[in-house]
All heavy atoms as TSV, in Angstrom:
chain	resi	resn	atom	element	x	y	z
A	1	SER	N	N	92.130	109.967	102.643
A	1	SER	CA	C	91.471	108.682	102.504
A	1	SER	C	C	89.984	108.830	102.797
A	1	SER	O	O	89.579	109.662	103.584
A	1	SER	CB	C	92.111	107.662	103.424
A	1	SER	OG	O	91.840	107.969	104.765
A	2	HIS	N	N	89.198	107.995	102.171
A	2	HIS	CA	C	87.748	108.040	102.324
A	2	HIS	C	C	87.285	106.751	102.976
A	2	HIS	O	O	87.627	105.661	102.527
A	2	HIS	CB	C	87.094	108.190	100.954
A	2	HIS	CG	C	85.612	108.227	101.026
A	2	HIS	ND1	N	84.939	109.307	101.540
A	2	HIS	CD2	C	84.679	107.324	100.672
A	2	HIS	CE1	C	83.635	109.056	101.481
A	2	HIS	NE2	N	83.458	107.851	100.962
A	3	ARG	N	N	86.495	106.874	104.042
A	3	ARG	CA	C	85.995	105.696	104.744
A	3	ARG	C	C	84.521	105.506	104.441
A	3	ARG	O	O	83.784	106.460	104.285
A	3	ARG	CB	C	86.174	105.859	106.252
A	3	ARG	CG	C	87.611	105.900	106.666
A	3	ARG	CD	C	87.717	106.051	108.151
A	3	ARG	NE	N	89.106	106.199	108.529
A	3	ARG	CZ	C	89.500	106.440	109.746
A	3	ARG	NH1	N	88.634	106.558	110.723
A	3	ARG	NH2	N	90.780	106.565	110.015
A	4	ILE	N	N	84.117	104.261	104.400
A	4	ILE	CA	C	82.721	103.889	104.198
A	4	ILE	C	C	82.208	103.349	105.528
A	4	ILE	O	O	82.857	102.504	106.139
A	4	ILE	CB	C	82.588	102.787	103.116
A	4	ILE	CG1	C	83.231	103.211	101.812
A	4	ILE	CG2	C	81.136	102.379	102.934
A	4	ILE	CD1	C	82.486	104.277	101.066
A	5	PRO	N	N	81.050	103.793	105.998
A	5	PRO	CA	C	80.501	103.226	107.235
A	5	PRO	C	C	80.311	101.719	107.116
A	5	PRO	O	O	79.801	101.231	106.102
A	5	PRO	CB	C	79.155	103.943	107.404
A	5	PRO	CG	C	79.297	105.205	106.607
A	5	PRO	CD	C	80.201	104.858	105.462
A	6	ILE	N	N	80.735	100.994	108.134
A	6	ILE	CA	C	80.643	99.539	108.110
A	6	ILE	C	C	79.201	99.083	107.916
A	6	ILE	O	O	78.934	98.133	107.204
A	6	ILE	CB	C	81.266	98.928	109.374
A	6	ILE	CG1	C	82.789	99.079	109.300
A	6	ILE	CG2	C	80.901	97.458	109.520
A	6	ILE	CD1	C	83.533	98.563	110.483
A	7	GLY	N	N	78.255	99.765	108.516
A	7	GLY	CA	C	76.851	99.392	108.362
A	7	GLY	C	C	76.417	99.386	106.913
A	7	GLY	O	O	75.640	98.533	106.485
A	8	ASP	N	N	76.913	100.343	106.124
A	8	ASP	CA	C	76.585	100.385	104.698
A	8	ASP	C	C	77.157	99.175	103.974
A	8	ASP	O	O	76.528	98.617	103.081
A	8	ASP	CB	C	77.111	101.659	104.049
A	8	ASP	CG	C	76.376	102.903	104.514
A	8	ASP	OD1	O	75.375	102.772	105.270
A	8	ASP	OD2	O	76.808	104.004	104.144
A	9	LEU	N	N	78.367	98.787	104.345
A	9	LEU	CA	C	78.994	97.640	103.695
A	9	LEU	C	C	78.288	96.347	104.065
A	9	LEU	O	O	78.072	95.485	103.217
A	9	LEU	CB	C	80.470	97.543	104.100
A	9	LEU	CG	C	81.359	98.636	103.541
A	9	LEU	CD1	C	82.726	98.561	104.179
A	9	LEU	CD2	C	81.479	98.514	102.040
A	10	VAL	N	N	77.929	96.216	105.324
A	10	VAL	CA	C	77.286	94.988	105.779
A	10	VAL	C	C	75.940	94.804	105.099
A	10	VAL	O	O	75.595	93.719	104.664
A	10	VAL	CB	C	77.142	94.981	107.315
A	10	VAL	CG1	C	76.273	93.834	107.777
A	10	VAL	CG2	C	78.511	94.905	107.969
A	11	SER	N	N	75.188	95.881	104.973
A	11	SER	CA	C	73.876	95.751	104.346
A	11	SER	C	C	74.005	95.433	102.861
A	11	SER	O	O	73.127	94.811	102.282
A	11	SER	CB	C	73.060	97.025	104.541
A	11	SER	OG	O	73.671	98.119	103.903
A	12	ALA	N	N	75.101	95.830	102.232
A	12	ALA	CA	C	75.298	95.572	100.811
A	12	ALA	C	C	75.973	94.220	100.554
A	12	ALA	O	O	75.924	93.699	99.460
A	12	ALA	CB	C	76.148	96.682	100.196
A	13	SER	N	N	76.587	93.660	101.583
A	13	SER	CA	C	77.340	92.415	101.423
A	13	SER	C	C	76.406	91.230	101.226
A	13	SER	O	O	75.368	91.132	101.863
A	13	SER	CB	C	78.225	92.167	102.650
A	13	SER	OG	O	78.920	90.958	102.504
A	14	GLN	N	N	76.817	90.322	100.355
A	14	GLN	CA	C	76.035	89.107	100.120
A	14	GLN	C	C	76.473	87.997	101.067
A	14	GLN	O	O	75.912	86.927	101.074
A	14	GLN	CB	C	76.210	88.644	98.674
A	14	GLN	CG	C	75.666	89.628	97.675
A	14	GLN	CD	C	75.925	89.180	96.248
A	14	GLN	OE1	O	76.584	88.182	96.002
A	14	GLN	NE2	N	75.405	89.929	95.303
A	15	HIS	N	N	77.499	88.251	101.845
A	15	HIS	CA	C	78.065	87.231	102.725
A	15	HIS	C	C	77.528	87.407	104.140
A	15	HIS	O	O	76.828	88.356	104.444
A	15	HIS	CB	C	79.592	87.320	102.709
A	15	HIS	CG	C	80.154	87.077	101.345
A	15	HIS	ND1	N	80.296	85.826	100.818
A	15	HIS	CD2	C	80.561	87.925	100.387
A	15	HIS	CE1	C	80.776	85.911	99.599
A	15	HIS	NE2	N	80.943	87.182	99.305
A	16	SER	N	N	77.882	86.494	104.964
A	16	SER	CA	C	77.483	86.535	106.364
A	16	SER	C	C	77.808	87.892	106.963
A	16	SER	O	O	78.831	88.490	106.663
A	16	SER	CB	C	78.240	85.448	107.135
A	16	SER	OG	O	78.120	85.659	108.510
A	17	LYS	N	N	76.938	88.373	107.806
A	17	LYS	CA	C	77.156	89.669	108.424
A	17	LYS	C	C	78.262	89.626	109.478
A	17	LYS	O	O	78.563	90.625	110.099
A	17	LYS	CB	C	75.866	90.189	109.021
A	17	LYS	CG	C	74.824	90.471	107.955
A	17	LYS	CD	C	73.681	91.276	108.517
A	17	LYS	CE	C	72.579	91.520	107.531
A	17	LYS	NZ	N	72.942	91.958	106.225
A	18	GLN	N	N	78.883	88.477	109.642
A	18	GLN	CA	C	79.996	88.355	110.576
A	18	GLN	C	C	81.341	88.558	109.888
A	18	GLN	O	O	82.355	88.646	110.559
A	18	GLN	CB	C	79.979	86.987	111.253
A	18	GLN	CG	C	78.767	86.785	112.127
A	18	GLN	CD	C	78.748	85.400	112.746
A	18	GLN	OE1	O	79.550	84.545	112.411
A	18	GLN	NE2	N	77.826	85.191	113.655
A	19	TRP	N	N	81.343	88.639	108.572
A	19	TRP	CA	C	82.591	88.722	107.814
A	19	TRP	C	C	82.523	89.815	106.756
A	19	TRP	O	O	81.481	90.033	106.148
A	19	TRP	CB	C	82.884	87.389	107.125
A	19	TRP	CG	C	83.038	86.271	108.098
A	19	TRP	CD1	C	82.052	85.405	108.503
A	19	TRP	CD2	C	84.206	85.912	108.815
A	19	TRP	NE1	N	82.559	84.531	109.423
A	19	TRP	CE2	C	83.879	84.812	109.636
A	19	TRP	CE3	C	85.505	86.403	108.846
A	19	TRP	CZ2	C	84.808	84.200	110.476
A	19	TRP	CZ3	C	86.434	85.799	109.678
A	19	TRP	CH2	C	86.087	84.718	110.478
A	20	LEU	N	N	83.656	90.481	106.535
A	20	LEU	CA	C	83.782	91.459	105.455
A	20	LEU	C	C	84.838	90.968	104.482
A	20	LEU	O	O	85.892	90.468	104.893
A	20	LEU	CB	C	84.237	92.822	105.997
A	20	LEU	CG	C	83.238	93.641	106.788
A	20	LEU	CD1	C	83.910	94.913	107.295
A	20	LEU	CD2	C	82.032	93.993	105.951
A	21	LYS	N	N	84.572	91.130	103.186
A	21	LYS	CA	C	85.588	90.820	102.179
A	21	LYS	C	C	86.741	91.801	102.365
A	21	LYS	O	O	86.579	92.889	102.916
A	21	LYS	CB	C	85.026	90.952	100.766
A	21	LYS	CG	C	83.987	89.903	100.434
A	21	LYS	CD	C	83.613	89.919	98.970
A	21	LYS	CE	C	82.903	91.207	98.623
A	21	LYS	NZ	N	82.431	91.237	97.231
A	22	ASN	N	N	87.920	91.414	101.876
A	22	ASN	CA	C	89.095	92.266	102.061
A	22	ASN	C	C	88.902	93.664	101.479
A	22	ASN	O	O	89.297	94.650	102.081
A	22	ASN	CB	C	90.357	91.607	101.520
A	22	ASN	CG	C	90.278	91.257	100.056
A	22	ASN	OD1	O	89.230	91.371	99.414
A	22	ASN	ND2	N	91.389	90.819	99.513
A	23	ASP	N	N	88.224	93.781	100.333
A	23	ASP	CA	C	88.021	95.107	99.753
A	23	ASP	C	C	87.006	95.919	100.560
A	23	ASP	O	O	87.119	97.135	100.673
A	23	ASP	CB	C	87.628	95.021	98.275
A	23	ASP	CG	C	86.349	94.235	98.016
A	23	ASP	OD1	O	85.964	93.403	98.862
A	23	ASP	OD2	O	85.752	94.442	96.955
A	24	GLU	N	N	86.026	95.252	101.172
A	24	GLU	CA	C	85.064	95.952	102.023
A	24	GLU	C	C	85.740	96.478	103.290
A	24	GLU	O	O	85.486	97.605	103.715
A	24	GLU	CB	C	83.918	95.020	102.411
A	24	GLU	CG	C	83.049	94.611	101.242
A	24	GLU	CD	C	82.069	93.511	101.589
A	24	GLU	OE1	O	82.349	92.681	102.479
A	24	GLU	OE2	O	80.997	93.493	100.945
A	25	ALA	N	N	86.604	95.659	103.869
A	25	ALA	CA	C	87.338	96.090	105.065
A	25	ALA	C	C	88.247	97.266	104.732
A	25	ALA	O	O	88.355	98.221	105.506
A	25	ALA	CB	C	88.144	94.926	105.634
A	26	ALA	N	N	88.878	97.218	103.566
A	26	ALA	CA	C	89.747	98.322	103.138
A	26	ALA	C	C	88.940	99.604	102.965
A	26	ALA	O	O	89.365	100.682	103.405
A	26	ALA	CB	C	90.476	97.960	101.842
A	27	LEU	N	N	87.763	99.507	102.360
A	27	LEU	CA	C	86.895	100.677	102.208
A	27	LEU	C	C	86.457	101.231	103.559
A	27	LEU	O	O	86.424	102.445	103.768
A	27	LEU	CB	C	85.652	100.323	101.393
A	27	LEU	CG	C	85.805	100.270	99.890
A	27	LEU	CD1	C	84.533	99.722	99.255
A	27	LEU	CD2	C	86.120	101.641	99.330
A	28	ALA	N	N	86.124	100.347	104.473
A	28	ALA	CA	C	85.664	100.771	105.798
A	28	ALA	C	C	86.738	101.567	106.535
A	28	ALA	O	O	86.424	102.490	107.283
A	28	ALA	CB	C	85.256	99.560	106.625
A	29	LEU	N	N	87.987	101.220	106.306
A	29	LEU	CA	C	89.080	101.891	107.012
A	29	LEU	C	C	89.774	102.961	106.171
A	29	LEU	O	O	90.650	103.665	106.672
A	29	LEU	CB	C	90.103	100.860	107.493
A	29	LEU	CG	C	89.552	99.815	108.467
A	29	LEU	CD1	C	90.648	98.841	108.864
A	29	LEU	CD2	C	88.942	100.473	109.684
A	30	GLY	N	N	89.404	103.057	104.907
A	30	GLY	CA	C	90.012	104.069	104.043
A	30	GLY	C	C	91.463	103.781	103.712
A	30	GLY	O	O	92.283	104.690	103.616
A	31	VAL	N	N	91.777	102.490	103.540
A	31	VAL	CA	C	93.145	102.084	103.207
A	31	VAL	C	C	93.110	101.179	101.977
A	31	VAL	O	O	92.039	100.775	101.518
A	31	VAL	CB	C	93.822	101.346	104.390
A	31	VAL	CG1	C	93.925	102.246	105.605
A	31	VAL	CG2	C	93.086	100.068	104.745
A	32	THR	N	N	94.289	100.846	101.464
A	32	THR	CA	C	94.373	99.952	100.314
A	32	THR	C	C	94.181	98.500	100.744
A	32	THR	O	O	94.317	98.169	101.928
A	32	THR	CB	C	95.737	100.071	99.607
A	32	THR	OG1	O	96.744	99.593	100.502
A	32	THR	CG2	C	96.032	101.503	99.189
A	33	ILE	N	N	93.893	97.645	99.785
A	33	ILE	CA	C	93.753	96.217	100.082
A	33	ILE	C	C	95.064	95.658	100.618
A	33	ILE	O	O	95.061	94.840	101.538
A	33	ILE	CB	C	93.266	95.446	98.840
A	33	ILE	CG1	C	91.821	95.840	98.520
A	33	ILE	CG2	C	93.364	93.943	99.052
A	33	ILE	CD1	C	91.275	95.258	97.244
A	34	ASP	N	N	96.189	96.107	100.070
A	34	ASP	CA	C	97.482	95.639	100.581
A	34	ASP	C	C	97.675	96.053	102.033
A	34	ASP	O	O	98.203	95.295	102.840
A	34	ASP	CB	C	98.632	96.169	99.729
A	34	ASP	CG	C	98.677	95.513	98.361
A	34	ASP	OD1	O	98.189	94.374	98.227
A	34	ASP	OD2	O	99.207	96.145	97.423
A	35	HIS	N	N	97.252	97.258	102.374
A	35	HIS	CA	C	97.407	97.743	103.743
A	35	HIS	C	C	96.478	96.992	104.695
A	35	HIS	O	O	96.843	96.725	105.849
A	35	HIS	CB	C	97.152	99.244	103.806
A	35	HIS	CG	C	97.619	99.879	105.073
A	35	HIS	ND1	N	97.848	101.207	105.186
A	35	HIS	CD2	C	97.873	99.375	106.304
A	35	HIS	CE1	C	98.222	101.494	106.417
A	35	HIS	NE2	N	98.246	100.397	107.110
A	36	ILE	N	N	95.293	96.627	104.247
A	36	ILE	CA	C	94.360	95.903	105.118
A	36	ILE	C	C	94.955	94.556	105.511
A	36	ILE	O	O	94.776	94.088	106.639
A	36	ILE	CB	C	92.957	95.762	104.477
A	36	ILE	CG1	C	91.886	95.609	105.568
A	36	ILE	CG2	C	92.840	94.595	103.554
A	36	ILE	CD1	C	91.605	96.806	106.354
A	37	LYS	N	N	95.693	93.945	104.610
A	37	LYS	CA	C	96.349	92.673	104.923
A	37	LYS	C	C	97.369	92.858	106.040
A	37	LYS	O	O	97.474	92.020	106.938
A	37	LYS	CB	C	97.030	92.099	103.679
A	37	LYS	CG	C	96.074	91.688	102.594
A	37	LYS	CD	C	96.818	91.266	101.355
A	37	LYS	CE	C	95.875	91.008	100.202
A	37	LYS	NZ	N	96.582	90.664	98.962
A	38	VAL	N	N	98.111	93.955	105.987
A	38	VAL	CA	C	99.108	94.248	107.017
A	38	VAL	C	C	98.428	94.494	108.367
A	38	VAL	O	O	98.851	93.959	109.395
A	38	VAL	CB	C	99.965	95.471	106.608
A	38	VAL	CG1	C	100.877	95.912	107.741
A	38	VAL	CG2	C	100.768	95.158	105.350
A	39	ILE	N	N	97.365	95.297	108.347
A	39	ILE	CA	C	96.630	95.582	109.585
A	39	ILE	C	C	96.074	94.290	110.173
A	39	ILE	O	O	96.207	94.031	111.376
A	39	ILE	CB	C	95.496	96.593	109.333
A	39	ILE	CG1	C	96.060	97.953	108.941
A	39	ILE	CG2	C	94.606	96.715	110.567
A	39	ILE	CD1	C	95.008	98.934	108.432
A	40	ALA	N	N	95.442	93.473	109.345
A	40	ALA	CA	C	94.840	92.221	109.813
A	40	ALA	C	C	95.888	91.305	110.442
A	40	ALA	O	O	95.645	90.699	111.495
A	40	ALA	CB	C	94.144	91.512	108.657
A	41	HIS	N	N	97.044	91.231	109.810
A	41	HIS	CA	C	98.114	90.392	110.350
A	41	HIS	C	C	98.621	90.958	111.673
A	41	HIS	O	O	98.756	90.226	112.660
A	41	HIS	CB	C	99.255	90.278	109.328
A	41	HIS	CG	C	100.399	89.472	109.827
A	41	HIS	ND1	N	100.340	88.103	109.935
A	41	HIS	CD2	C	101.623	89.841	110.270
A	41	HIS	CE1	C	101.491	87.669	110.417
A	41	HIS	NE2	N	102.282	88.700	110.625
A	42	ARG	N	N	98.873	92.263	111.701
A	42	ARG	CA	C	99.405	92.915	112.906
A	42	ARG	C	C	98.417	92.824	114.069
A	42	ARG	O	O	98.809	92.604	115.206
A	42	ARG	CB	C	99.733	94.373	112.592
A	42	ARG	CG	C	100.377	95.112	113.751
A	42	ARG	CD	C	100.704	96.550	113.411
A	42	ARG	NE	N	99.478	97.259	113.068
A	42	ARG	CZ	C	99.363	98.139	112.083
A	42	ARG	NH1	N	100.395	98.424	111.324
A	42	ARG	NH2	N	98.213	98.745	111.853
A	43	GLU	N	N	97.122	92.980	113.774
A	43	GLU	CA	C	96.088	92.966	114.813
A	43	GLU	C	C	95.578	91.551	115.117
A	43	GLU	O	O	94.759	91.375	116.006
A	43	GLU	CB	C	94.910	93.846	114.377
A	43	GLU	CG	C	95.263	95.304	114.198
A	43	GLU	CD	C	95.517	96.007	115.519
A	43	GLU	OE1	O	94.801	95.722	116.503
A	43	GLU	OE2	O	96.418	96.866	115.556
A	44	ASN	N	N	96.072	90.574	114.350
A	44	ASN	CA	C	95.684	89.176	114.544
A	44	ASN	C	C	94.173	88.980	114.421
A	44	ASN	O	O	93.534	88.337	115.247
A	44	ASN	CB	C	96.192	88.657	115.892
A	44	ASN	CG	C	96.253	87.148	115.924
A	44	ASN	OD1	O	96.444	86.512	114.900
A	44	ASN	ND2	N	96.079	86.583	117.093
A	45	TRP	N	N	93.586	89.558	113.356
A	45	TRP	CA	C	92.157	89.436	113.112
A	45	TRP	C	C	91.798	88.006	112.722
A	45	TRP	O	O	92.520	87.368	111.955
A	45	TRP	CB	C	91.726	90.345	111.969
A	45	TRP	CG	C	91.701	91.793	112.269
A	45	TRP	CD1	C	91.862	92.396	113.478
A	45	TRP	CD2	C	91.513	92.844	111.319
A	45	TRP	NE1	N	91.774	93.756	113.341
A	45	TRP	CE2	C	91.558	94.056	112.028
A	45	TRP	CE3	C	91.306	92.869	109.957
A	45	TRP	CZ2	C	91.398	95.287	111.404
A	45	TRP	CZ3	C	91.157	94.094	109.333
A	45	TRP	CH2	C	91.197	95.285	110.052
A	46	PRO	N	N	90.643	87.533	113.166
A	46	PRO	CA	C	90.141	86.258	112.650
A	46	PRO	C	C	89.862	86.409	111.146
A	46	PRO	O	O	89.294	87.406	110.714
A	46	PRO	CB	C	88.839	86.049	113.415
A	46	PRO	CG	C	88.959	86.896	114.643
A	46	PRO	CD	C	89.788	88.077	114.221
A	47	THR	N	N	90.307	85.443	110.380
A	47	THR	CA	C	90.127	85.491	108.923
A	47	THR	C	C	89.623	84.144	108.430
A	47	THR	O	O	89.739	83.132	109.107
A	47	THR	CB	C	91.445	85.820	108.196
A	47	THR	OG1	O	92.408	84.806	108.487
A	47	THR	CG2	C	91.995	87.163	108.605
A	48	LYS	N	N	89.051	84.168	107.244
A	48	LYS	CA	C	88.698	82.927	106.567
A	48	LYS	C	C	88.884	83.141	105.072
A	48	LYS	O	O	88.850	84.266	104.586
A	48	LYS	CB	C	87.285	82.466	106.911
A	48	LYS	CG	C	86.173	83.289	106.306
A	48	LYS	CD	C	84.812	82.665	106.605
A	48	LYS	CE	C	83.715	83.389	105.865
A	48	LYS	NZ	N	82.431	82.723	105.988
A	49	ARG	N	N	89.105	82.048	104.378
A	49	ARG	CA	C	89.277	82.099	102.926
A	49	ARG	C	C	88.175	81.300	102.258
A	49	ARG	O	O	87.786	80.254	102.729
A	49	ARG	CB	C	90.638	81.549	102.527
A	49	ARG	CG	C	91.776	82.423	102.977
A	49	ARG	CD	C	93.013	82.160	102.131
A	49	ARG	NE	N	94.049	83.110	102.451
A	49	ARG	CZ	C	94.183	84.293	101.864
A	49	ARG	NH1	N	93.341	84.654	100.925
A	49	ARG	NH2	N	95.144	85.109	102.204
A	50	ASP	N	N	87.711	81.863	101.160
A	50	ASP	CA	C	86.699	81.195	100.358
A	50	ASP	C	C	87.088	81.416	98.903
A	50	ASP	O	O	87.075	82.564	98.434
A	50	ASP	CB	C	85.320	81.794	100.658
A	50	ASP	CG	C	84.211	81.161	99.842
A	50	ASP	OD1	O	84.422	80.063	99.293
A	50	ASP	OD2	O	83.133	81.770	99.759
A	51	TRP	N	N	87.447	80.334	98.255
A	51	TRP	CA	C	87.950	80.411	96.885
A	51	TRP	C	C	89.204	81.246	96.903
A	51	TRP	O	O	90.141	80.887	97.582
A	51	TRP	CB	C	86.860	80.935	95.950
A	51	TRP	CG	C	87.229	80.904	94.493
A	51	TRP	CD1	C	87.217	81.972	93.656
A	51	TRP	CD2	C	87.646	79.806	93.698
A	51	TRP	NE1	N	87.600	81.599	92.391
A	51	TRP	CE2	C	87.885	80.264	92.389
A	51	TRP	CE3	C	87.873	78.481	93.967
A	51	TRP	CZ2	C	88.318	79.445	91.355
A	51	TRP	CZ3	C	88.304	77.654	92.933
A	51	TRP	CH2	C	88.515	78.146	91.647
A	52	GLN	N	N	89.266	82.384	96.226
A	52	GLN	CA	C	90.462	83.219	96.267
A	52	GLN	C	C	90.212	84.512	97.036
A	52	GLN	O	O	91.010	85.440	96.965
A	52	GLN	CB	C	90.942	83.536	94.862
A	52	GLN	CG	C	91.437	82.313	94.129
A	52	GLN	CD	C	91.985	82.652	92.757
A	52	GLN	OE1	O	91.807	83.748	92.253
A	52	GLN	NE2	N	92.661	81.704	92.149
A	53	GLN	N	N	89.147	84.561	97.775
A	53	GLN	CA	C	88.758	85.753	98.515
A	53	GLN	C	C	89.118	85.584	99.996
A	53	GLN	O	O	88.970	84.509	100.548
A	53	GLN	CB	C	87.253	85.970	98.372
A	53	GLN	CG	C	86.741	87.264	98.910
A	53	GLN	CD	C	87.107	88.436	98.046
A	53	GLN	OE1	O	88.041	89.150	98.362
A	53	GLN	NE2	N	86.401	88.622	96.963
A	54	CYS	N	N	89.572	86.651	100.604
A	54	CYS	CA	C	89.879	86.640	102.028
A	54	CYS	C	C	88.818	87.464	102.753
A	54	CYS	O	O	88.435	88.534	102.284
A	54	CYS	CB	C	91.269	87.232	102.260
A	54	CYS	SG	S	91.793	87.128	103.961
A	55	PHE	N	N	88.352	86.962	103.874
A	55	PHE	CA	C	87.342	87.643	104.676
A	55	PHE	C	C	87.902	87.911	106.064
A	55	PHE	O	O	88.639	87.093	106.614
A	55	PHE	CB	C	86.081	86.778	104.815
A	55	PHE	CG	C	85.391	86.522	103.506
A	55	PHE	CD1	C	85.782	85.474	102.694
A	55	PHE	CD2	C	84.351	87.335	103.089
A	55	PHE	CE1	C	85.149	85.224	101.488
A	55	PHE	CE2	C	83.707	87.100	101.878
A	55	PHE	CZ	C	84.109	86.047	101.087
A	56	TYR	N	N	87.519	89.063	106.622
A	56	TYR	CA	C	87.954	89.451	107.955
A	56	TYR	C	C	86.752	89.583	108.869
A	56	TYR	O	O	85.670	89.980	108.443
A	56	TYR	CB	C	88.722	90.769	107.903
A	56	TYR	CG	C	89.945	90.701	107.037
A	56	TYR	CD1	C	90.010	91.355	105.823
A	56	TYR	CD2	C	91.035	89.935	107.422
A	56	TYR	CE1	C	91.121	91.273	105.019
A	56	TYR	CE2	C	92.165	89.838	106.624
A	56	TYR	CZ	C	92.204	90.514	105.424
A	56	TYR	OH	O	93.304	90.423	104.634
A	57	SER	N	N	86.963	89.287	110.124
A	57	SER	CA	C	85.910	89.381	111.124
A	57	SER	C	C	85.346	90.799	111.176
A	57	SER	O	O	86.089	91.772	111.346
A	57	SER	CB	C	86.473	89.003	112.491
A	57	SER	OG	O	85.645	89.451	113.524
A	58	LEU	N	N	84.041	90.914	111.022
A	58	LEU	CA	C	83.376	92.209	111.103
A	58	LEU	C	C	83.643	92.855	112.455
A	58	LEU	O	O	83.946	94.046	112.539
A	58	LEU	CB	C	81.876	92.035	110.878
A	58	LEU	CG	C	81.005	93.265	111.117
A	58	LEU	CD1	C	81.362	94.381	110.153
A	58	LEU	CD2	C	79.542	92.898	110.999
A	59	GLU	N	N	83.571	92.071	113.507
A	59	GLU	CA	C	83.798	92.598	114.861
A	59	GLU	C	C	85.201	93.188	114.998
A	59	GLU	O	O	85.378	94.265	115.566
A	59	GLU	CB	C	83.599	91.481	115.884
A	59	GLU	CG	C	83.767	91.940	117.312
A	59	GLU	CD	C	83.572	90.804	118.315
A	59	GLU	OE1	O	83.293	89.666	117.924
A	59	GLU	OE2	O	83.706	91.091	119.515
A	60	ALA	N	N	86.198	92.503	114.456
A	60	ALA	CA	C	87.579	92.992	114.535
A	60	ALA	C	C	87.750	94.299	113.760
A	60	ALA	O	O	88.410	95.229	114.231
A	60	ALA	CB	C	88.541	91.929	114.010
A	61	VAL	N	N	87.155	94.372	112.575
A	61	VAL	CA	C	87.248	95.593	111.759
A	61	VAL	C	C	86.556	96.751	112.474
A	61	VAL	O	O	87.091	97.861	112.543
A	61	VAL	CB	C	86.660	95.379	110.351
A	61	VAL	CG1	C	86.665	96.680	109.554
A	61	VAL	CG2	C	87.432	94.302	109.602
A	62	GLU	N	N	85.385	96.498	113.057
A	62	GLU	CA	C	84.656	97.549	113.784
A	62	GLU	C	C	85.453	98.051	114.981
A	62	GLU	O	O	85.531	99.266	115.216
A	62	GLU	CB	C	83.303	97.029	114.268
A	62	GLU	CG	C	82.290	96.876	113.167
A	62	GLU	CD	C	80.970	96.316	113.664
A	62	GLU	OE1	O	80.968	95.412	114.515
A	62	GLU	OE2	O	79.933	96.810	113.190
A	63	LYS	N	N	86.051	97.149	115.731
A	63	LYS	CA	C	86.846	97.543	116.901
A	63	LYS	C	C	88.034	98.406	116.467
A	63	LYS	O	O	88.346	99.406	117.091
A	63	LYS	CB	C	87.333	96.322	117.671
A	63	LYS	CG	C	86.264	95.671	118.500
A	63	LYS	CD	C	86.814	94.478	119.255
A	63	LYS	CE	C	85.740	93.787	120.054
A	63	LYS	NZ	N	86.246	92.585	120.747
A	64	TYR	N	N	88.691	97.988	115.398
A	64	TYR	CA	C	89.842	98.748	114.908
A	64	TYR	C	C	89.406	100.130	114.423
A	64	TYR	O	O	90.040	101.129	114.735
A	64	TYR	CB	C	90.527	97.976	113.771
A	64	TYR	CG	C	91.797	98.623	113.285
A	64	TYR	CD1	C	92.993	98.404	113.934
A	64	TYR	CD2	C	91.780	99.470	112.179
A	64	TYR	CE1	C	94.165	99.007	113.499
A	64	TYR	CE2	C	92.934	100.080	111.735
A	64	TYR	CZ	C	94.128	99.839	112.395
A	64	TYR	OH	O	95.274	100.445	111.954
A	65	GLN	N	N	88.291	100.179	113.679
A	65	GLN	CA	C	87.790	101.446	113.163
A	65	GLN	C	C	87.443	102.383	114.311
A	65	GLN	O	O	87.786	103.577	114.285
A	65	GLN	CB	C	86.585	101.212	112.273
A	65	GLN	CG	C	86.091	102.466	111.576
A	65	GLN	CD	C	84.833	102.208	110.759
A	65	GLN	OE1	O	83.853	101.688	111.280
A	65	GLN	NE2	N	84.878	102.572	109.485
A	66	THR	N	N	86.784	101.878	115.333
A	66	THR	CA	C	86.409	102.685	116.490
A	66	THR	C	C	87.646	103.186	117.223
A	66	THR	O	O	87.728	104.361	117.592
A	66	THR	CB	C	85.531	101.858	117.458
A	66	THR	OG1	O	84.362	101.443	116.735
A	66	THR	CG2	C	85.127	102.672	118.676
A	67	ARG	N	N	88.612	102.317	117.413
A	67	ARG	CA	C	89.853	102.694	118.104
A	67	ARG	C	C	90.585	103.793	117.344
A	67	ARG	O	O	91.061	104.760	117.934
A	67	ARG	CB	C	90.734	101.457	118.261
A	67	ARG	CG	C	91.721	101.593	119.380
A	67	ARG	CD	C	92.449	100.296	119.677
A	67	ARG	NE	N	93.421	100.015	118.640
A	67	ARG	CZ	C	93.504	98.865	117.973
A	67	ARG	NH1	N	92.679	97.884	118.231
A	67	ARG	NH2	N	94.405	98.692	117.040
A	68	LYS	N	N	90.656	103.678	116.035
A	68	LYS	CA	C	91.349	104.678	115.214
A	68	LYS	C	C	90.600	105.996	115.161
A	68	LYS	O	O	91.197	107.051	115.040
A	68	LYS	CB	C	91.580	104.157	113.786
A	68	LYS	CG	C	92.629	103.094	113.707
A	68	LYS	CD	C	93.951	103.655	114.144
A	68	LYS	CE	C	95.068	102.657	114.074
A	68	LYS	NZ	N	96.341	103.178	114.523
A	69	ALA	N	N	89.291	105.955	115.274
A	69	ALA	CA	C	88.481	107.175	115.223
A	69	ALA	C	C	88.740	108.072	116.434
A	69	ALA	O	O	88.577	109.276	116.371
A	69	ALA	CB	C	86.998	106.827	115.146
A	70	TYR	N	N	89.151	107.460	117.539
A	70	TYR	CA	C	89.366	108.230	118.767
A	70	TYR	C	C	90.822	108.609	118.969
A	70	TYR	O	O	91.160	109.179	119.998
A	70	TYR	CB	C	88.843	107.448	119.975
A	70	TYR	CG	C	87.338	107.358	119.958
A	70	TYR	CD1	C	86.697	106.163	119.670
A	70	TYR	CD2	C	86.560	108.484	120.213
A	70	TYR	CE1	C	85.319	106.079	119.632
A	70	TYR	CE2	C	85.178	108.414	120.172
A	70	TYR	CZ	C	84.569	107.216	119.884
A	70	TYR	OH	O	83.199	107.146	119.842
A	71	LYS	N	N	91.701	108.276	118.036
A	71	LYS	CA	C	93.116	108.660	118.175
A	71	LYS	C	C	93.389	109.956	117.488
A	71	LYS	O	O	92.758	110.409	116.630
A	71	LYS	CB	C	94.009	107.566	117.592
A	71	LYS	CG	C	94.094	106.384	118.528
A	71	LYS	CD	C	95.172	105.458	118.052
A	71	LYS	CE	C	95.330	104.347	119.070
A	71	LYS	NZ	N	96.408	103.480	118.776
């Protein structure tokens, strides 16, 4: 799997720097969009919906990424 640094995604995102789109979060963690939904549910991440897009808390994604990097 290939991970994208969250900082790169945030600077490229057109949305609030507090939220990542589901595909951005998946890229940051190197998982599929379907898997990011499972992780978000299991980890109880703050989420919001806008139109048909799901957004995840940037802070939650960063914490998860950091935790996984040290395992």
